[in-house]
C-alpha positions in Angstrom: -32.9 111.2 -243.6 -32.3 114.3 -241.5 -29.8 113.8 -238.8 -30.6 115.0 -235.3 -28.9 118.2 -234.4 -26.1 117.8 -231.9 -27.0 119.4 -228.6 -24.1 121.0 -226.8 -24.6 120.8 -223.1 -23.1 123.7 -221.2 -22.5 123.2 -217.5 -23.5 126.0 -215.2 -20.5 127.5 -213.5 -19.6 126.2 -210.1 -20.4 128.5 -207.2 -17.1 130.0 -205.9 -16.1 129.8 -202.3 -13.6 131.8 -200.4 -11.6 129.8 -197.8 -10.1 132.1 -195.2 -7.3 130.9 -192.9 -7.2 128.0 -195.2 -4.1 126.1 -193.8 -3.5 123.0 -196.0 -7.0 122.6 -197.3 -9.0 120.2 -195.1 -12.1 122.4 -195.4 -11.4 123.3 -199.0 -11.3 119.7 -200.3 -14.7 119.0 -198.7 -16.3 122.0 -200.3 -14.8 121.1 -203.6 -16.4 117.6 -203.3 -19.7 119.3 -202.5 -19.5 121.2 -205.8 -17.7 124.5 -205.1 -14.8 126.1 -206.9 -12.4 127.1 -204.1 -9.9 129.9 -203.5 -7.9 129.9 -200.4 -6.1 132.5 -198.3 -3.5 131.9 -195.6 -0.7 133.9 -194.1 1.7 131.0 -194.3 3.3 129.3 -197.3 1.1 126.4 -198.1 2.6 124.4 -201.0 0.3 121.5 -200.3 -2.9 123.5 -200.6 -4.7 121.8 -203.6 -6.4 124.9 -205.0 -5.5 128.5 -206.0 -4.7 130.6 -202.9 -3.6 134.0 -201.9 -0.7 134.2 -199.5 -1.3 137.0 -197.0 -3.3 138.2 -194.0 -6.8 136.8 -194.4 -8.6 139.8 -192.9 -6.7 142.2 -195.0 -7.4 140.1 -198.1 -11.1 140.0 -197.3 -11.2 143.8 -196.6 -9.6 144.4 -200.0 -12.1 142.2 -201.8 -14.9 144.1 -200.2 -13.4 147.5 -201.1 -12.8 146.5 -204.7 -16.1 144.8 -205.2 -14.4 141.5 -206.2 -16.1 139.8 -203.3 -19.1 139.5 -205.6 -17.3 136.7 -207.4 -18.0 134.5 -204.4 -21.2 132.8 -203.3 -20.1 131.5 -199.9 -17.2 132.1 -197.4 -15.6 129.7 -194.9 -13.4 131.1 -192.2 -11.3 129.2 -189.6 -9.7 132.1 -187.6 -6.8 131.0 -185.3 -8.3 129.2 -182.3 -5.4 129.0 -179.9 -6.7 131.8 -177.7 -9.9 130.1 -176.5 -9.7 126.4 -177.5 -10.3 123.8 -174.8 -6.6 122.8 -174.7 -5.4 126.5 -174.1 -8.0 127.3 -171.5 -7.6 123.9 -169.8 -4.4 122.0 -169.4 -2.1 124.5 -171.0 -3.4 127.4 -169.0 -3.3 125.5 -165.7 0.3 124.5 -166.3 1.3 128.0 -167.5 2.2 126.6 -170.9 1.8 128.3 -174.3 2.1 131.9 -175.3 -0.2 134.9 -175.9 -2.7 134.3 -178.7 -4.9 136.8 -180.5 -8.7 136.1 -180.8 -9.7 136.9 -184.4 -13.2 135.6 -184.3 -15.0 139.0 -183.7 -13.1 141.0 -186.4 -13.6 138.1 -188.8 -17.4 138.1 -188.2 -17.5 141.9 -188.6 -16.0 141.7 -192.1 -18.0 138.7 -193.1 -21.2 140.5 -192.2 -20.1 143.4 -194.4 -19.9 141.1 -197.4 -23.6 140.3 -197.3 -22.8 136.7 -198.3 -23.7 133.5 -196.4 -20.7 132.2 -194.4 -19.4 129.7 -191.8 -17.1 130.4 -188.9 -15.4 127.3 -187.6 -13.9 126.8 -184.1 -13.1 123.9 -181.8 -14.7 123.3 -178.5 -13.6 125.9 -175.9 -14.6 129.4 -175.1 -14.5 131.0 -178.5 -17.5 133.4 -178.7 -19.4 131.9 -181.7 -22.9 130.6 -182.0 -22.8 126.8 -182.1 -25.4 126.6 -184.8 -23.9 123.3 -186.0 -21.6 120.8 -184.2 -20.0 118.0 -186.1 -18.0 115.0 -184.9 -16.0 112.3 -186.7 -18.3 109.6 -185.5 -21.1 111.1 -187.7 -19.0 110.3 -190.7 -17.5 107.0 -189.6 -14.0 108.5 -189.1 -11.4 107.4 -186.6 -11.2 110.8 -184.9 -13.7 112.5 -182.7 -12.6 116.0 -183.4 -15.6 118.0 -182.4 -16.0 121.3 -184.3 -18.5 124.1 -183.9 -19.8 126.2 -186.8 -21.6 129.6 -186.7 -23.8 129.9 -189.8 -24.2 133.5 -191.1 -27.1 134.2 -193.4 -28.4 130.7 -193.7 -29.4 127.6 -191.6 -29.4 123.9 -191.7 -30.5 121.1 -189.3 -28.2 119.7 -186.7 -27.5 116.0 -187.3 -27.8 113.6 -184.4 -24.6 113.4 -182.4 -23.9 109.7 -182.3 -22.6 107.9 -179.3 -18.9 107.5 -179.4 -17.7 103.9 -179.8 -15.0 104.2 -177.1 -12.0 106.2 -176.0 -9.3 108.1 -177.8 -6.1 106.0 -177.9 -3.2 107.2 -175.9 -1.7 108.0 -172.6 -3.7 109.9 -170.0 -2.1 110.8 -166.6 0.3 107.9 -166.7 -2.1 105.3 -167.9 -2.5 104.0 -171.5 -6.0 103.7 -172.9 -6.9 101.8 -176.1 -9.8 102.8 -178.3 -11.1 103.2 -181.8 -10.1 106.9 -182.2 -6.7 108.6 -182.6 -5.7 111.9 -181.1 -5.4 114.5 -183.9 -3.2 116.9 -182.0 0.3 117.1 -180.6 3.1 114.5 -180.5 4.0 111.8 -178.1 1.8 110.2 -175.5 0.6 107.4 -177.8 -0.3 109.8 -180.6 -0.8 108.3 -184.0 1.8 108.1 -186.7 1.4 110.5 -189.6 0.0 107.8 -192.0 -2.5 106.8 -189.2 -3.5 110.4 -188.8 -4.0 110.8 -192.6 -6.2 107.8 -192.7 -8.3 108.8 -189.7 -8.8 112.3 -191.0 -9.4 111.4 -194.6 -6.6 113.6 -195.8 -4.0 112.2 -198.3 -2.6 115.3 -200.0 -0.3 116.5 -197.2 1.9 114.5 -194.8 3.0 117.6 -192.8 1.9 116.7 -189.2 1.2 120.3 -188.2 -1.1 120.8 -191.1 -2.9 117.5 -190.3 -3.4 118.4 -186.7 -4.8 121.9 -187.6 -7.2 120.6 -190.3 -10.8 119.7 -190.1 -11.8 116.5 -191.9 -13.1 117.1 -195.4 -16.2 115.1 -194.5 -17.3 118.0 -192.3 -17.1 120.7 -195.0 -18.6 118.4 -197.6 -21.6 118.0 -195.4 -21.8 121.8 -194.8 -21.3 122.6 -198.5 -24.0 120.2 -199.6 -26.4 121.5 -196.9 -25.8 125.1 -198.1 -26.3 124.2 -201.8 -29.5 122.4 -200.9 -30.8 125.3 -198.8 -30.0 127.7 -201.7 -31.8 125.5 -204.2 -34.9 125.4 -202.0 -34.9 129.2 -201.7 -34.6 129.6 -205.5 -37.6 127.2 -206.0 -39.7 129.1 -203.4 -38.9 132.4 -205.1 
């Protein structure tokens, strides 16, 4: 009796994603869960980053990839340029009190280089005055998280639908102007004032690979980028079918 021939199944290679200003990898882990192979880039030493990464200036690295043609290895780019210049905290409380230092706004030069790649991309920023299109706004309540952490995303070269912004279940826990408020959410920034412990913050954000508080407070929850990654892959598949 003839035996059936073994069929060797070969998986298609994962699309590769470039994660600029990658910090400790909050966005990266979400994209990996969505199906991307991720390479990061951050100017700081990030031993907790869970994927390969280049240590150096993100814009210089991107410019070098464009000049060499190596950018063609990538299918998608995520960029989270420093937000301290125009975030709500800087232009609100800190500015009114004269706190904080001088920060550089890197959104515009980041966008200029991203447009030169010809690749679809995302620019992420918190609420504030950063000059990006708010093509997509995500909130922790959309994913059942114990942080609100609104984040805005400009989508370059692709689109997706905005999910419904669910009503918040209550307040962020902590002290406000001398009064303590309880609530279902923790504050994912700063220290003191009833801020969560590091383990509480890890649980609320869905991040377990770093316990460095600064990295946790700078990260976006992986649930956000997993949503974006899956949306982009679905949009790409739809375009391929239509073609």
